[in-house]
C-alpha positions in Angstrom: -39.7 -42.4 -82.9 -36.2 -44.0 -81.8 -33.7 -41.6 -83.1 -35.8 -38.7 -81.6 -36.0 -40.6 -78.7 -32.3 -40.7 -78.8 -31.7 -37.1 -79.5 -33.9 -36.1 -76.7 -31.6 -38.0 -74.2 -28.9 -36.2 -75.7 -29.9 -33.1 -75.3 -30.8 -33.8 -72.0 -27.2 -34.9 -70.7 -25.8 -32.1 -72.3 -28.0 -29.7 -70.4 -27.0 -32.0 -67.3 -23.0 -30.5 -68.5 -24.2 -27.4 -68.8 -25.8 -27.1 -65.9 -22.9 -29.2 -63.8 -20.0 -26.9 -65.5 -21.9 -23.6 -64.2 -21.9 -25.0 -60.6 -18.7 -26.2 -60.3 -17.5 -22.6 -62.1 -20.0 -20.7 -59.7 -18.4 -22.7 -56.5 -14.9 -21.8 -57.7 -16.0 -18.0 -58.8 -17.5 -18.3 -54.6 -14.2 -19.8 -53.0 -12.2 -17.0 -54.6 -14.4 -14.1 -53.4 -14.7 -15.5 -50.4 -10.9 -16.1 -50.1 -10.0 -12.5 -50.7 -12.8 -11.2 -48.2 -10.8 -13.6 -46.1 -7.3 -12.2 -47.1 -8.6 -8.3 -46.6 -10.0 -9.0 -43.6 -7.0 -9.8 -42.1 -5.1 -7.6 -44.0 -7.4 -4.9 -42.0 -6.8 -6.6 -39.1 -2.9 -6.3 -39.2 -3.3 -2.9 -40.0 -5.8 -2.2 -37.1 -3.8 -4.2 -34.2 -0.3 -2.2 -35.8 -2.7 1.1 -35.3 -3.5 0.3 -31.9 0.5 -0.6 -31.1 1.5 2.8 -31.9 -1.3 4.4 -29.9 -0.5 2.2 -26.9 3.2 2.8 -27.5 3.0 7.3 -26.8 3.7 9.2 -24.1 1.4 11.6 -22.1 2.0 14.4 -19.9 1.5 14.2 -16.0 1.0 18.1 -14.9 2.5 21.3 -15.7 5.4 22.4 -17.6 8.2 24.1 -15.7 10.8 26.5 -17.0 13.9 27.7 -15.4 16.0 30.6 -15.7 18.9 32.5 -15.1 21.5 35.1 -17.1 23.7 34.5 -19.6 26.3 36.8 -18.8 23.6 39.6 -17.5 20.7 38.6 -20.0 18.2 36.4 -18.8 17.4 33.3 -20.6 15.5 30.0 -19.8 18.4 27.9 -19.6 16.0 24.3 -18.6 12.5 22.8 -19.2 11.2 20.1 -16.8 7.7 18.5 -16.9 6.6 14.6 -15.9 5.8 12.1 -18.3 3.8 9.0 -18.1 3.0 5.7 -20.6 -0.5 5.5 -21.9 -3.0 3.3 -20.4 -2.0 -0.2 -20.4 0.9 1.0 -23.2 4.0 -1.1 -24.0 7.3 -0.1 -22.5 9.4 3.1 -23.5 12.7 3.7 -24.0 13.9 6.7 -22.1 17.5 5.8 -21.9 18.8 9.4 -21.1 22.1 10.7 -23.3 22.7 13.1 -20.5 22.5 13.4 -16.5 22.7 15.9 -13.8 24.8 16.0 -10.6 24.6 20.0 -9.7 27.9 20.1 -9.5 30.0 22.0 -12.2 28.5 22.4 -15.5 25.0 20.3 -16.0 24.1 18.7 -18.0 27.0 15.6 -18.5 26.8 13.7 -21.5 27.0 9.6 -20.5 28.6 7.8 -23.5 27.6 4.7 -22.5 23.9 5.6 -23.8 22.6 5.3 -26.6 18.9 7.0 -26.7 16.2 5.6 -28.7 14.0 8.9 -27.9 15.2 12.2 -29.7 13.9 15.1 -28.3 13.2 18.8 -30.2 12.6 22.3 -29.7 11.6 25.3 -31.8 10.3 28.7 -31.3 9.4 31.5 -33.5 13.4 32.3 -34.7 15.1 28.9 -34.3 14.9 24.7 -34.1 17.1 22.5 -32.4 16.3 18.9 -33.5 18.2 17.4 -31.1 18.2 18.9 -27.6 20.6 17.4 -24.5 17.6 15.8 -21.9 17.9 13.9 -18.8 15.6 12.0 -16.2 14.6 10.8 -13.1 12.1 8.3 -12.4 9.8 9.4 -9.3 7.7 7.1 -7.8 7.6 3.5 -8.5 10.3 2.1 -10.6 12.0 -1.0 -11.3 15.2 0.1 -12.0 15.7 0.1 -15.5 15.1 2.8 -18.2 12.2 2.0 -19.6 8.7 3.7 -19.2 6.1 1.4 -18.0 2.5 1.2 -16.6 2.6 2.4 -13.3 5.8 4.4 -13.3 6.3 8.2 -14.5 9.9 9.9 -15.2 10.8 14.0 -14.9 12.1 14.4 -18.2 14.4 17.7 -18.2 15.2 19.6 -21.0 18.6 21.6 -21.3 18.7 24.5 -23.8 21.8 26.4 -22.1 24.6 25.0 -20.0 23.6 25.6 -16.3 26.6 26.7 -13.7 26.2 25.7 -10.3 29.3 27.5 -8.9 27.0 30.6 -9.4 23.3 30.7 -8.1 20.9 31.1 -11.1 20.1 35.0 -10.5 24.0 35.7 -10.5 25.6 36.7 -13.8 27.1 34.1 -15.9 25.5 31.6 -14.4 24.0 29.6 -17.1 26.1 29.5 -20.7 25.9 29.4 -24.2 26.5 24.9 -25.5 29.2 24.7 -27.8 30.1 21.6 -29.7 31.9 19.6 -27.3 31.0 17.4 -24.8 34.7 16.9 -23.9 35.0 20.4 -21.4 31.7 19.6 -19.8 27.9 20.8 -20.7 25.6 19.4 -23.8 25.3 19.9 -27.4 22.7 20.6 -29.2 21.1 23.5 -27.5 21.4 27.0 -27.9 24.9 28.1 -29.3 26.8 31.0 -30.5 24.8 32.4 -32.7 21.4 31.5 -31.3 18.9 33.2 -29.8 17.9 33.0 -25.9 14.4 32.1 -24.8 13.5 35.8 -23.3 10.0 36.6 -21.6 6.8 35.8 -24.1 8.4 33.3 -26.7 6.1 30.5 -27.5 7.8 27.4 -28.2 7.1 23.5 -29.5 8.4 20.1 -27.8 8.4 17.1 -29.4 9.3 13.9 -27.8 9.5 11.1 -30.6 10.2 7.4 -29.1 11.3 4.8 -31.3 7.8 3.1 -31.6 4.6 4.9 -31.2 3.4 8.2 -31.9 4.9 11.5 -30.9 4.1 13.8 -27.4 3.9 17.5 -28.5 4.3 20.3 -25.7 3.1 23.6 -27.0 3.6 26.7 -24.4 4.4 29.9 -23.5 7.2 31.9 -21.7 5.3 34.6 -19.3 5.8 38.3 -19.4 8.3 38.3 -16.9 10.7 36.0 -16.3 11.5 34.4 -12.7 14.1 31.6 -11.5 11.0 29.1 -11.8 7.7 29.3 -13.8 4.9 27.0 -14.1 3.8 27.2 -17.7 0.2 26.1 -17.5 
């Protein structure tokens, strides 16, 4: 009888050991699952925050897009496009340091070698794509003096497709010219050059403004059936 009692004690001890081992293993497994869940949640949170940062950094167009026409030789063509942008609500600053400036004398645009532009603007129509067109900027309204587009600020961007000779009226022959490959003689580089297609009536085009951080701003418009010195494309 004593032997049987001793056997029952050993069986109970073994059962306890097994039960304890099961609890320990379950605890470790549960901890691993919880840790993995916390890690995944943290990764998802970082991904969401990164996406929000990208969204907050994007530009937004304010108002209309305007096209301006002049004459290359005796042919009418759009030589610049103008529109206003602002930062998205509560967005982070966008670097709009312009590679060119405008002074309304001689040839425009004027290359600014000291400026390093973080924003790239491209132009495309049915016949051509210009991946890095010249552009200049003027801040309007409230502005703190730097080239960062911040909350509450607006900037007027001018896209230059051709060189503009300010000594001639826009309606005069040769008041605009094709761009060459040098900024040394005035004017821009990257617009419509020899072999390119002038922007005439009914031309559909796409502009894409790609800031250093954040989503690009895309503008799609069409030139009216008849060219005028100033055209509202909206």
